[in-house]
C-alpha positions in Angstrom: 92.2 -276.6 64.9 89.4 -276.1 62.5 86.9 -273.4 63.3 83.9 -271.6 61.7 84.1 -267.9 62.5 81.1 -265.9 61.3 83.4 -263.3 59.7 86.9 -263.2 58.3 87.8 -259.6 58.9 91.5 -260.4 59.4 92.7 -256.8 59.3 92.2 -254.3 56.5 92.5 -250.5 56.3 89.6 -248.3 57.1 88.3 -246.0 54.4 85.8 -243.2 54.6 84.0 -243.0 51.2 82.5 -239.7 50.4 79.8 -239.4 47.6 77.0 -237.1 46.6 73.4 -237.8 47.3 70.6 -237.2 44.8 69.9 -233.8 46.3 73.5 -232.7 46.1 74.3 -233.1 49.8 77.5 -235.1 50.7 77.4 -238.6 52.2 80.3 -240.1 54.2 80.5 -243.8 55.1 83.2 -245.9 56.8 84.1 -249.3 55.4 87.1 -251.7 55.6 86.6 -254.2 52.8 89.1 -252.5 50.4 92.3 -253.4 48.6 94.4 -251.7 46.0 96.3 -252.7 42.8 98.1 -250.0 40.8 95.7 -247.0 40.7 92.7 -249.2 41.1 90.8 -250.1 44.3 88.2 -252.8 45.0 85.5 -251.8 47.5 83.2 -254.5 49.0 79.8 -252.9 49.9 76.2 -253.8 50.6 74.6 -252.9 47.3 71.5 -251.3 48.6 73.3 -248.9 50.9 73.5 -245.2 50.1 77.2 -245.1 49.2 77.1 -247.7 46.5 73.8 -246.3 45.2 75.4 -242.9 45.0 78.5 -244.4 43.2 76.3 -246.1 40.6 74.3 -243.0 40.0 77.2 -240.5 39.8 80.1 -242.8 38.8 82.5 -241.3 41.3 83.6 -241.0 44.9 86.5 -240.0 47.2 88.4 -242.5 49.3 89.5 -240.7 52.5 92.1 -242.7 54.5 92.2 -242.0 58.3 94.8 -242.8 60.9 94.4 -243.5 64.6 94.1 -239.8 65.0 90.7 -239.8 63.3 89.4 -243.0 65.0 86.8 -241.1 67.0 85.4 -239.5 63.9 85.2 -242.9 62.2 83.5 -244.4 65.2 80.9 -241.7 65.3 79.8 -242.8 61.8 79.4 -246.4 62.9 75.9 -247.8 62.5 74.6 -244.7 60.6 73.3 -244.7 57.1 72.5 -242.0 54.6 69.6 -244.1 53.3 66.2 -242.7 54.4 64.8 -246.2 53.9 67.3 -248.2 56.0 68.2 -251.5 54.2 66.8 -254.6 55.9 70.3 -256.0 56.8 71.3 -252.7 58.4 68.0 -252.5 60.3 68.9 -255.9 61.9 72.3 -254.5 62.8 70.8 -251.4 64.5 71.6 -248.7 61.9 69.9 -245.3 62.0 69.3 -242.8 59.2 71.6 -239.7 59.4 71.8 -237.2 56.6 74.6 -235.0 58.0 77.5 -237.4 58.2 80.4 -234.9 58.0 78.9 -232.9 60.8 78.3 -235.9 63.0 81.9 -237.1 62.4 83.3 -233.7 63.1 85.1 -233.7 59.7 85.3 -230.9 57.2 84.2 -231.3 53.6 86.5 -229.6 51.0 86.3 -229.5 47.2 87.9 -232.2 45.0 89.6 -231.4 41.8 88.4 -234.2 39.4 85.1 -235.3 41.0 82.1 -233.5 42.5 82.2 -235.5 45.8 84.0 -233.7 48.6 87.2 -234.8 50.4 87.6 -235.0 54.2 90.1 -232.4 55.2 91.3 -234.2 58.3 92.2 -237.4 56.5 95.9 -237.3 55.6 95.4 -239.2 52.3 92.5 -238.5 50.0 92.0 -240.4 46.7 89.6 -239.1 44.1 88.1 -241.8 42.0 85.7 -242.8 39.3 83.7 -246.0 39.0 85.2 -248.5 36.5 83.0 -251.6 37.1 80.8 -253.4 39.5 81.0 -257.1 40.3 78.4 -259.1 42.2 79.7 -261.1 45.2 78.1 -264.4 46.2 76.0 -264.4 43.0 76.1 -268.2 43.1 74.1 -268.2 46.3 70.3 -267.4 45.8 69.9 -266.4 49.4 72.3 -263.5 49.1 72.6 -262.9 45.3 72.5 -259.1 44.6 73.1 -258.2 48.3 76.8 -257.5 48.0 79.0 -256.0 45.3 82.6 -255.3 44.7 83.1 -251.9 43.1 86.2 -251.3 41.1 87.2 -247.7 41.1 90.0 -245.9 39.2 92.0 -243.2 41.1 92.0 -239.9 39.3 93.9 -237.7 41.8 96.0 -238.4 45.0 96.2 -235.9 47.8 98.8 -236.6 50.6 100.1 -234.5 53.5 103.7 -233.5 52.5 105.1 -234.8 55.8 104.1 -238.3 54.8 106.4 -238.3 51.7 109.7 -240.2 51.7 112.7 -237.9 52.0 114.2 -237.1 48.6 111.1 -238.3 46.7 108.2 -236.2 45.3 105.9 -239.2 44.6 106.6 -241.8 47.2 104.8 -242.3 50.5 107.0 -243.3 53.4 105.6 -246.4 55.0 107.3 -245.5 58.3 105.3 -242.3 58.3 102.0 -243.5 57.0 100.2 -245.5 59.6 96.7 -246.4 58.4 93.8 -247.2 60.8 93.1 -250.9 60.7 89.8 -252.8 61.2 90.6 -256.1 62.8 87.5 -258.3 63.6 85.4 -255.2 64.1 87.9 -253.5 66.4 90.3 -250.6 65.6 94.0 -250.9 65.6 97.0 -248.8 64.6 100.2 -250.1 63.0 103.8 -249.9 64.1 106.3 -247.6 62.3 109.0 -250.2 63.0 109.9 -252.4 60.0 109.5 -256.0 61.1 112.3 -257.2 58.8 114.1 -256.2 55.6 112.0 -256.8 52.5 113.4 -258.1 49.2 110.3 -256.6 47.5 111.4 -253.1 48.7 114.6 -253.5 46.6 112.4 -253.2 43.5 112.2 -249.6 42.2 108.6 -248.5 42.9 108.4 -246.9 39.5 108.5 -250.4 38.0 104.9 -250.8 39.2 103.6 -247.7 37.4 100.5 -248.4 35.4 98.9 -246.4 32.5 96.2 -245.1 34.9 98.7 -242.6 36.3 99.2 -240.9 33.0 95.5 -241.2 32.2 94.6 -239.3 35.3 97.2 -236.6 34.6 95.8 -236.0 31.0 92.2 -235.9 32.3 93.2 -233.3 34.9 95.0 -231.1 32.3 91.9 -231.3 30.1 89.6 -230.3 32.9 91.8 -227.3 33.7 91.6 -226.0 30.2 
């Protein structure tokens, strides 16, 4: 059957992006158009929103990854924006201005180590990042050109709860223990901790995928500590 769904949100992890506003206060925004490759992440965002504006101004952010245990906090942030002037598209979707996102969500901001934007304490994985590039999405369509952007960020520090690590490994997250919150056609879902089937990809040593960004982040952290 051929259909024409209005959206294709076929299931992606939820991310809470924390940034700093112009006045130095923190902003926190939920999103789910994200994917990773190496120590890079692509974030699909409405360009005029507060989070991308903060990212373009400061060149940094933190990607806080929630589980189903933080779903209520994530939902409390839905349809809120840190932009005093609510973007037109968000007005149509019923968004309201809210300057105190951490407080509304019931989450605790804590200091980061490589960026100024705070982390969300309750999220079990927190990725500090710097902006590497910005790419326009749908730039070939004059009706929406400039409205959406894909932001490429480079991870500079990874914070993970120790209980999520694979036994016997210092730098590997156990997929049976890490269960991200998933946005599936605008609804929240968890994931199973039961492996569906053995994976031939899992036979490859994870270290084979290591990219230069890992060492780059370590050197930068050492330099900042001096």
